[in-house]
N, C-alpha and C positions, 0 to 999 in steps of 0.2 A: 428456568434458564439452563440449568445443568452445570455441574462442576467439572473440574479437571480430573478428579478421581485418580486412577493410577496412570493416566496418560500425560501428566504434567508434574512439575516439581512443587506445585502448590494448587490450591483450589480457588475458584472464582468467588469473589465476595458477593454477598446478597445485594440485590439492586438497591435496597433502602439505604445502604451505607454510602451510596455515591452522592447523595444530596443533590442540590440544584446545579452543581457544576458539571455533573455527568461523569465524575471519576472520584475515587476514594482518596482519603489521606494517605493510605499505603502507596497508591499509585503516584501521588505527588512526591512522597519521600523517595520513592525508587527512581524517579525521573527528574531529579533536580541537580544534575551535574552542571558545573559552571565552565569547565575547560574541556576541550575536545580530547578524547582518548586517542592515543597514538595509533591504536588498532583500527580506528575508523578513518584515518587520513588516506586520501586517494593518491597523493603525489608519489611517483616512482614506485607504485604498487601494482601488483597483478594478483589475480585470484584463480584458483583451480578448484573445481567442484568434483569431488570424488563420490558421486551418488547418481542413481538413475533418475531421481525426482528432485527438482530444484524449484523453490518458490522464492521470489523476490517481492518484497513490499516496499514501495517508495512513498514515504510520508512527507507531505508539505508541513513544515513546522514553523511557518511564518505566522504573523499575528492572528489571522483569521482561523488558522488551522492548528495552532500550537498545542492545543489540548488533546488532539486526536491520538497521539501515541500513548497518552495517559489512559484514555478510555480503552485503547487496545490492550494496555498492560493489565487492566482489570479483567478483560475478557479473553486474554490469551489462553488460560486453562480450558475455557469452554470451546474455543476455536480448535485447539489441539485435540480435545476429547472428541468433538464431533468429526473431525477429519479421520481420526483413527477408528472410532466406533462404527462409522458409516462407510469406511473404506474409500473416501474420496481420493486420497493420495496414499501411496505406499512409501513409508520411511523417507519423507522428504527432508532435504537439507534446506534451511531457510536463511536468507540474508535480509536484514532490516536496514533500510537506507532512509536518511533524513535529508531534506533539501530546503534551502531558503533562496537567497538572492546573492549571486557571486559578486555583484557590484556594491552591495550595501551591508551584508551581514559579516559577522566575524567568523562564524562557523557554518558556511552555506552548503557544505558538501560532506556528508558523513556516511561511510560505507561499512556496514557490519560484516564481519567475517562469518561465513556460513557456519551454522550449528544445527544440531538435531532440533526437531520441532519442539520437544519437551523442554528445551533449555535455552529459549530465546530471551529469557529475562536479562541475561548478561548484556545482550545487544541493546535491549530497550533501556537498561540502566546506564549504558555508555553514551546515550544520546544527549546532546545539549539542545534543549528546547528554547531556542533564542527568542522566538516570538517577534522577529523583526520583519524582514521582507523588503520588497522593492519600494523605493522612495517615490516613484512616479505613479500617477493614477489615471493615465490616459494612453493606453489602458494598463491595468495591473498585470504584472508578469512575474513569474518566479522561474528558477533555473532548472526545471524538470529535465531538460535535455542533457544536462551534465552527467547525472547518474546513468542516464540511458547510454551516453557515449562510453562510460566506463565498462558497463556490462556487455556492450556490443564489441568492445575492442580490447579490454584487459582481463576478461573473464574466460578461462578455458573450461569448456563444457563437453569434452570428448565423450565422457561416459553418460551424460545426461540424455535420457530418452523422453522425459516428460517435464519440460520447463514451463514455468508460468510467472508472469510479471504483472503486478497490480500496483498502479499508481493511485494515491489518494490525494487529490488536490482540487482547488477551486479557482484557479486563475489560468492565464495563458502561459505559453512558453515563448522564449525569444526565438526568432526564426533563423538565426545564424550563430555559430560559435567561431570566434576568431582563432587563428593559430596562436596568438599571444595568450589568450585565455586558456586554451588547451594546455599550452606549455606551463603556464602558471599553476594550474590546478592538478595536472597529471604528470608533468615532467616527461623526459624521454622524447622520442620521436613520435609525434601524434598524427600530423597530416602533412601532405605535400601541398604547397601553395598557401594562400592567405586565409580562407575561411571554409567552413563546411556548413551546409544547411541542416537545420534541425530535422527537416523532412527526410533527408538522407540518413541521419542518425536513427530516427525512429524506424525507417525501413530496414536498416541493418539490425536493429533490435528485434523487430518482428521476425525477420528471417532466422535469427539465432534462437529465438524462443518459439519457433514453429507457429507463429501467428497468435500465440497466447499472450498478448499484451493488452491490458485493460486499464481504463480510468474510471474511478468512482468520483463523481463531481458533485459535492454537496452544494446545492444552489442557495444563494443568498443575494441580497442587494446592498450590502454595506459598501462595497467597492464599486459594483456595477449597477447600472440600471438594467432593466430587463433586456433591452436591446443589446447592450454590451455583453451581458451574460450569454445570450443566444449566439452572438458572434464568437465568443470564446468556445462554446460547445462546437460550433461549426468548424473552428480551427482544429480542434482535437479530432473531430470526426474525419477531417480530411486526411490526417496522418494515421489514425488507428482504424477507422471504419465505424459506421453508425452503431452497429450492434455492440461495439467494444467500449462505447462511452455511455456510462450509466449515471443518469441524474438521480439525485437523492435529496429530499427536503430536510431530513432529520439526521444529524451527524451520529446520534446514538445508534442508528441502524447500520452503521458502516460494517460492523463485525458480521451481522447477518447477511449483508449483501456480498461481502468478501467471501464468506463461506458458500454463498449461492453461486458466485462466479466459479469457484473451485469445483463445486459439485456438478455444475452444468458443463463447464469446459472440459472436465475430465471424462465426461460421458457416463458418469456413475448415476446421475439422476436427471429426470426431466424436471421442468419447473414445478409441476404438480407434485412430483415425488419429493422434491426438496422442501416444499411448503409443508408436506406431511411430516418430514423429518423435524421441522421446527416445532410443530404441534406435539410431537411424540418425545421430545427431549425429557430425560429424567428430571424430576423435580425434587429429588432428595438423593444426595450422594455424600459419602463420608460424614454422615450425621448432620449435614446442613440441608435446609429446605430452601427452595427457590420458587419464585413466582413464574407462572406460565407466561409466554409472550402474548401480548395483547393482540386482538384481532386488527386493531388499527395499525400496529406496527407490522403485522404480517401482510396486510394489504399494501402498505408502503413498500415493503421489500419485494413483493410480487410485481408491483408497478415498475420498480427500478430494474428488475431482472427481465422483464418481458421482451425488450428489444434484443437482448442477447439470446434468449430462448428462441425467439422467432428466427433469428439468423441461423442458429445452430440447427433448427428444424429444417430450414430450407437447404442447408448444406448437406 
């Protein structure tokens, strides 16, 4: 798997210590905050990014996805190490965001203050993983459009040349944001008139991030039947584009797919080149030994990334 080595403030734990949950006790301890940190509140707040490279990761932390930031905490040293060692991004600033449901959750919107790649543990530890989400099931929706509005409208990126925005979620978004909701969660003057469509918000976000907005969609049928899952994918593809919506069957592969998006979208690797990077990761660092990635996992990662690779090749 490969550790963080000198590229992160700690090393990645061995896979065996994660157990059946998919994350370690250390990750659970580090991400068990009960009350929202004031630094993550979005109301009456703006952000300025003083870097050429900016990476945003928006995690759904509702019931079905709540453990994903914990798995990410375990793998953050590996992700940082691979980005630096393979030159996917240069000196990126990173903002970690968590989203739930603005109508049902106590802490549905958490925006991390940008930090250096090697120091995102503070942002991860600040997250409240509420595990709630929308109360309705026809269809399931979470409030992905709200962080998108913040970064499109309250984040100054004058110095950023290489932006990237990756959403990890498995449900639909609401199709409008009301002026009242925007005022409630962001304060200040938000929009003229009554509502803004989510399609408009995502279009603004794509423009700001130079088209580099992606969704990793772990597929499952707890909430959806297959038809409703396909409809959710179609809704996302309508606003982001088909190659930007990546289906994934196994949540534990999210880190590898996220790295693949970064490697491919930055132009540093082809899909074949990135798969070779996975196979050639160091298996011993800082005195710790790691298991190589299985061929089954590699095949799943390749399948998830192929639509993006095809689109980039055509472009």
